[in-house]
C-alpha positions as CSV (number, residue, x, y, z in Angstrom):
1,M,-10.0,154.3,-50.3
2,K,-11.8,157.1,-52.1
3,L,-14.1,159.5,-50.3
4,R,-16.3,162.0,-52.2
5,L,-16.1,165.5,-50.8
6,G,-18.1,168.6,-51.6
7,T,-17.8,172.3,-51.0
8,V,-20.2,175.2,-51.8
9,Q,-19.9,178.8,-52.6
10,F,-23.1,180.8,-52.4
11,H,-24.3,184.4,-52.3
12,H,-26.0,184.6,-48.9
13,H,-28.7,187.1,-48.0
14,A,-27.9,189.3,-45.0
15,N,-30.2,188.7,-42.0
16,D,-32.3,186.2,-44.0
17,K,-31.7,182.9,-42.3
18,A,-34.7,181.2,-43.9
19,Y,-33.4,181.9,-47.4
20,N,-29.9,180.9,-46.5
21,L,-31.0,177.6,-44.9
22,S,-33.1,176.9,-48.0
23,V,-29.9,177.1,-50.1
24,V,-28.1,174.9,-47.6
25,E,-30.8,172.3,-48.0
26,R,-30.9,172.5,-51.8
27,F,-27.1,172.0,-52.2
28,S,-27.1,169.3,-49.5
29,R,-29.6,167.3,-51.5
30,D,-27.6,167.9,-54.7
31,A,-24.5,166.7,-53.0
32,A,-26.1,163.6,-51.6
33,A,-27.3,162.7,-55.1
34,A,-23.7,163.0,-56.3
35,G,-22.5,160.7,-53.5
36,V,-20.8,163.3,-51.3
37,K,-20.0,162.2,-47.8
38,I,-18.6,165.5,-46.3
39,L,-20.0,168.8,-47.4
40,A,-18.7,172.3,-46.4
41,F,-20.6,175.6,-46.6
42,P,-19.1,179.0,-46.1
43,E,-18.4,181.0,-42.9
44,M,-21.5,182.7,-41.4
45,C,-23.5,181.6,-44.4
46,V,-26.7,181.2,-42.3
47,T,-26.7,184.7,-40.9
48,G,-24.8,186.7,-43.5
49,Y,-21.4,188.1,-42.9
50,W,-20.0,191.6,-43.5
51,H,-23.1,193.6,-42.7
52,V,-22.6,192.4,-39.1
53,R,-19.9,195.0,-38.7
54,N,-22.7,197.6,-38.8
55,L,-24.9,196.0,-36.1
56,G,-25.0,196.7,-32.4
57,R,-25.1,194.0,-29.9
58,M,-28.9,193.7,-30.0
59,G,-28.8,193.2,-33.7
60,I,-26.2,190.5,-33.5
61,E,-28.0,188.8,-30.7
62,A,-31.2,188.7,-32.8
63,L,-29.2,186.6,-35.4
64,A,-27.4,184.4,-32.9
65,E,-28.5,180.9,-31.9
66,H,-27.6,178.3,-29.3
67,V,-25.8,175.2,-30.5
68,P,-27.0,172.5,-30.8
69,D,-30.5,173.6,-29.8
70,G,-31.0,176.5,-32.3
71,D,-33.0,176.2,-35.5
72,A,-30.1,176.2,-37.9
73,A,-28.1,173.5,-36.0
74,R,-31.3,171.3,-35.6
75,R,-32.2,171.6,-39.2
76,T,-28.7,170.8,-40.4
77,M,-28.4,167.8,-38.0
78,A,-31.7,166.5,-39.4
79,L,-30.4,166.9,-43.0
80,A,-27.1,165.1,-42.1
81,R,-29.0,162.1,-40.6
82,E,-31.5,162.0,-43.6
83,L,-28.8,162.3,-46.3
84,D,-26.2,160.1,-44.5
85,M,-23.6,162.9,-44.9
86,A,-21.6,165.2,-42.7
87,I,-22.6,168.9,-43.3
88,G,-20.9,172.0,-42.0
89,V,-22.5,175.5,-41.8
90,G,-21.4,178.8,-40.4
91,L,-23.5,181.0,-38.1
92,I,-23.4,183.2,-35.0
93,E,-23.5,181.2,-31.8
94,R,-24.9,182.5,-28.5
95,A,-23.0,180.6,-25.7
96,P,-24.8,179.6,-22.5
97,D,-23.2,182.6,-20.7
98,G,-24.4,185.0,-23.4
99,G,-21.1,185.3,-25.3
100,L,-21.3,185.7,-29.1
101,F,-19.1,183.8,-31.5
102,N,-18.5,183.4,-35.2
103,S,-18.9,179.6,-35.1
104,Y,-19.0,176.7,-37.5
105,V,-21.2,173.6,-36.8
106,L,-20.3,170.3,-38.4
107,C,-23.2,167.8,-38.1
108,Q,-22.6,164.1,-38.7
109,P,-25.0,161.4,-39.8
110,D,-24.7,159.6,-36.5
111,G,-26.2,162.6,-34.6
112,S,-22.8,163.8,-33.3
113,F,-21.6,167.3,-34.0
114,A,-18.7,169.7,-33.4
115,C,-18.8,173.5,-33.0
116,H,-15.7,175.5,-33.8
117,R,-15.4,179.1,-32.6
118,K,-13.3,181.3,-34.8
119,L,-9.9,181.8,-33.1
120,H,-9.3,185.2,-34.7
121,A,-12.6,187.0,-34.8
122,F,-12.7,190.6,-35.9
123,E,-16.1,191.2,-37.5
124,S,-17.5,193.1,-34.5
125,E,-16.4,194.2,-31.1
126,H,-19.3,192.1,-29.7
127,I,-18.1,188.9,-31.3
128,L,-15.5,187.0,-29.1
129,S,-12.6,184.8,-30.3
130,G,-12.6,181.1,-29.5
131,D,-9.8,179.5,-27.4
132,R,-9.4,175.9,-28.7
133,Y,-8.8,173.8,-31.7
134,T,-11.5,171.5,-33.1
135,V,-10.7,168.0,-34.5
136,I,-13.2,165.2,-34.2
137,D,-13.6,161.6,-35.2
138,S,-15.9,160.9,-38.1
139,P,-18.1,157.7,-38.5
140,L,-16.1,157.4,-41.8
141,G,-13.0,156.4,-39.8
142,I,-11.1,159.6,-40.3
143,R,-10.6,162.8,-38.3
144,I,-11.9,166.2,-39.4
145,G,-10.6,169.5,-38.3
146,I,-12.1,173.0,-38.7
147,L,-10.5,176.4,-39.0
148,I,-12.5,179.5,-40.0
149,C,-11.1,182.1,-42.5
150,W,-8.3,184.0,-40.7
151,D,-7.6,180.9,-38.6
152,N,-6.2,179.4,-41.8
153,N,-3.9,182.4,-42.5
154,L,-1.7,181.5,-39.4
155,V,0.5,178.5,-40.1
156,E,0.5,177.6,-36.4
157,N,-3.2,176.8,-36.5
158,A,-3.0,174.5,-39.4
159,R,0.0,172.7,-37.9
160,A,-1.8,172.3,-34.5
161,T,-4.8,170.9,-36.3
162,A,-2.7,168.4,-38.1
163,L,-0.9,167.4,-34.9
164,L,-4.3,166.7,-33.4
165,G,-4.8,164.1,-36.1
166,A,-6.9,165.8,-38.8
167,D,-7.1,164.0,-42.1
168,I,-9.4,166.6,-43.6
169,L,-9.5,170.3,-42.9
170,I,-12.7,172.2,-43.4
171,A,-11.8,175.8,-44.2
172,P,-14.9,178.0,-44.5
173,H,-14.3,181.6,-45.5
174,Q,-15.7,184.9,-46.6
175,T,-12.8,186.3,-48.5
176,G,-11.5,187.7,-51.8
177,G,-12.1,191.2,-53.0
178,C,-11.4,192.6,-49.5
179,A,-10.1,196.1,-48.9
180,S,-6.4,195.9,-48.0
181,R,-3.7,198.3,-47.0
182,S,-1.0,195.9,-48.3
183,P,0.0,196.6,-51.9
184,F,0.2,193.0,-53.1
185,A,-2.6,191.4,-51.1
186,M,-6.3,191.4,-52.1
187,G,-8.1,194.5,-53.3
188,L,-11.6,195.7,-53.8
189,I,-13.6,194.5,-56.8
190,D,-16.1,196.9,-58.4
191,P,-19.6,195.7,-57.3
192,K,-20.9,196.8,-60.7
193,L,-19.1,193.8,-62.2
194,W,-21.0,191.5,-60.0
195,R,-24.3,193.1,-60.8
196,E,-23.6,192.7,-64.5
197,R,-22.5,189.1,-64.2
198,E,-25.5,187.8,-66.3
199,T,-24.6,190.0,-69.3
200,N,-20.9,190.1,-68.9
201,P,-19.7,187.1,-66.9
202,G,-16.2,187.3,-68.3
203,A,-15.4,190.5,-66.5
204,I,-16.2,189.4,-63.0
205,E,-14.8,185.9,-63.5
206,A,-11.5,187.5,-64.6
207,E,-11.4,189.2,-61.3
208,F,-12.2,186.0,-59.5
209,R,-9.3,184.2,-61.2
210,G,-6.9,187.2,-60.7
211,P,-4.9,188.6,-57.8
212,K,-8.0,189.6,-55.8
213,G,-9.2,186.0,-55.9
214,R,-7.6,182.7,-57.0
215,E,-4.1,184.1,-57.5
216,W,-4.2,185.3,-53.9
217,L,-5.3,182.0,-52.6
218,M,-2.7,180.1,-54.6
219,R,0.1,181.9,-52.7
220,W,-0.8,180.2,-49.4
221,L,-3.8,178.0,-49.3
222,P,-2.4,174.8,-51.0
223,S,0.6,175.0,-48.6
224,R,-1.7,174.4,-45.6
225,A,-2.7,171.1,-47.1
226,H,0.7,170.1,-48.4
227,D,2.8,171.1,-45.4
228,N,0.4,169.4,-42.9
229,G,-0.5,166.3,-44.9
230,L,-4.2,166.7,-45.1
231,F,-7.1,167.3,-47.5
232,L,-8.6,170.7,-47.5
233,L,-12.2,171.9,-48.3
234,F,-12.3,175.6,-49.1
235,A,-15.8,177.0,-49.0
236,N,-16.4,180.7,-49.6
237,G,-19.0,183.3,-50.1
238,V,-19.5,184.6,-53.6
239,G,-20.9,188.0,-54.7
240,E,-21.6,191.4,-53.2
241,D,-21.4,191.6,-49.4
242,D,-21.9,195.0,-47.9
243,G,-19.6,196.9,-50.3
244,E,-17.1,194.1,-51.0
245,V,-17.3,191.3,-53.5
246,R,-16.5,187.7,-52.3
247,T,-14.7,185.8,-55.1
248,G,-16.0,182.2,-54.5
249,N,-13.2,180.0,-55.8
250,A,-14.6,177.0,-54.0
251,M,-12.1,174.2,-54.2
252,I,-10.9,170.9,-52.9
253,V,-7.2,170.5,-52.3
254,D,-5.4,167.2,-51.8
255,C,-2.7,166.3,-49.3
256,Y,0.0,167.3,-51.8
257,G,-1.5,170.7,-52.3
258,R,-2.9,169.8,-55.7
259,I,-6.3,171.1,-56.8
260,V,-8.7,168.2,-57.1
261,A,-11.7,170.3,-58.2
262,E,-12.5,174.1,-58.2
263,T,-14.7,176.8,-59.8
264,S,-14.2,180.4,-60.8
265,E,-17.8,180.9,-61.9
266,A,-19.7,184.0,-60.6
267,K,-22.6,182.1,-59.2
268,D,-23.8,179.7,-56.5
269,K,-21.9,176.5,-57.1
270,L,-21.3,173.0,-55.7
271,V,-17.8,171.6,-56.3
272,V,-17.3,167.8,-56.0
273,G,-14.2,165.8,-55.9
274,D,-12.8,162.5,-54.7
275,A,-10.2,162.3,-51.9
276,D,-7.8,159.3,-52.3
277,L,-7.2,158.6,-48.6
278,D,-4.6,156.1,-49.4
279,L,-2.3,159.0,-50.1
280,L,-2.3,160.3,-46.6
281,P,0.4,158.0,-45.1
282,L,2.6,158.6,-48.1
283,C,2.4,162.3,-48.6
284,T,5.3,164.7,-48.2
285,G,3.8,166.8,-45.4
286,R,3.3,163.8,-43.1
287,R,6.8,162.5,-43.8
288,W,8.2,165.9,-42.9
289,I,6.2,166.2,-39.7
290,R,7.8,163.0,-38.5
291,G,11.1,164.8,-38.6
292,R,10.0,167.7,-36.4
293,R,12.3,168.8,-33.5
294,P,9.9,170.2,-30.9
295,E,12.8,171.2,-28.6
296,L,13.6,174.0,-31.1
297,Y,10.1,175.5,-31.1
298,D,9.8,177.3,-27.8
299,I,9.8,180.6,-29.7
300,L,6.4,179.8,-31.2
301,T,4.8,180.1,-27.8
302,E,6.7,183.1,-26.5
303,R,5.3,186.6,-27.0
304,S,7.4,188.9,-29.1
305,G,5.8,192.1,-27.8
306,G,4.2,193.0,-31.1
307,E,1.0,191.0,-30.7
308,L,-2.4,192.7,-31.2
309,D,-5.9,191.4,-30.7
310,P,-7.6,190.3,-33.9
311,R,-9.5,193.6,-34.5
312,Q,-6.4,195.7,-33.9
313,A,-4.4,193.5,-36.2
314,R,-7.1,193.6,-38.9
315,F,-7.8,197.3,-38.9
316,S,-4.7,199.0,-37.6
317,L,-3.1,201.5,-40.0
318,A,0.3,201.3,-38.4
319,P,3.1,199.6,-40.5
320,V,4.3,196.2,-39.3
321,A,7.8,196.3,-37.9
322,R,10.2,193.3,-38.1
323,S,9.5,190.9,-35.3
324,T,12.1,190.7,-32.5
325,G,12.7,188.0,-29.9
326,P,10.9,188.0,-26.5
327,R,13.8,189.9,-24.9
328,G,14.0,192.5,-27.7
329,L,16.9,190.7,-29.4
330,E,16.5,189.8,-33.1
331,R,16.6,186.1,-33.6
332,P,19.5,184.9,-35.8
333,P,18.5,183.2,-39.1
334,S,18.1,179.5,-38.8
């Protein structure tokens, strides 16, 4: 069985929900015309992303919406019903108790929805981290999981999502071109290259394909799909974002970690590809998972003593020491 998937990269406007939702609608209609059945947009694409670090609580609350009763969720749900397509968008959610979350809402054509709260939120001291995984049934007869940006960087999250039965993982990001203290991780891209993209697209697109963009992603992203036996929809911002430049690189990855479709263009872009769902029961990751030995994995749920909250881990200047066991004893190699 073939299922057509779509993923979008676009340059959001900070604080301009009306504009950003107009882009969501335009690409949703383009995707529907191309036969797409599941469409992913980037993290916090409705509200804007990195400028939020500069806002106080009142500024973030002004952007936040309830789910599913807020304007963005209602409009996306209406689009999903009209276009007979599952559509996922990122926003800031205001919970009933007033808590603020970096959330992702997946709206399905039958009127059902899921809301995933980022598990490792660091964008603001006022934005809380979620506390549960999100895997839901689709009217298409498959199960869809959601992990937002840093959630995907931790292998435990992808494995837990797979163990909950996900066939497709939606992975919305705002990444690439980020400041980093690690010498061989991402690095900043000169915003001037983005501003000159119309006259010199080769310069910025070389950065997008290089170690600050695609090369960085290729070190780890396909393994999330391969090792866990699922298809992956990578949706990302593109362009200047409060001093950093997102690299786009929207892509669809199959359950063997192979790239089905992608882009390195420096512009808003819809990427479309077909998922061969018949590969799922045959793929390497699922066969390996069947050989798991859970009795060996207690260490994964024990604290080592070096854990930090997401904001401390993201912004700490301290070097990272080698991890030790829960009782201070180094674990022997396996």
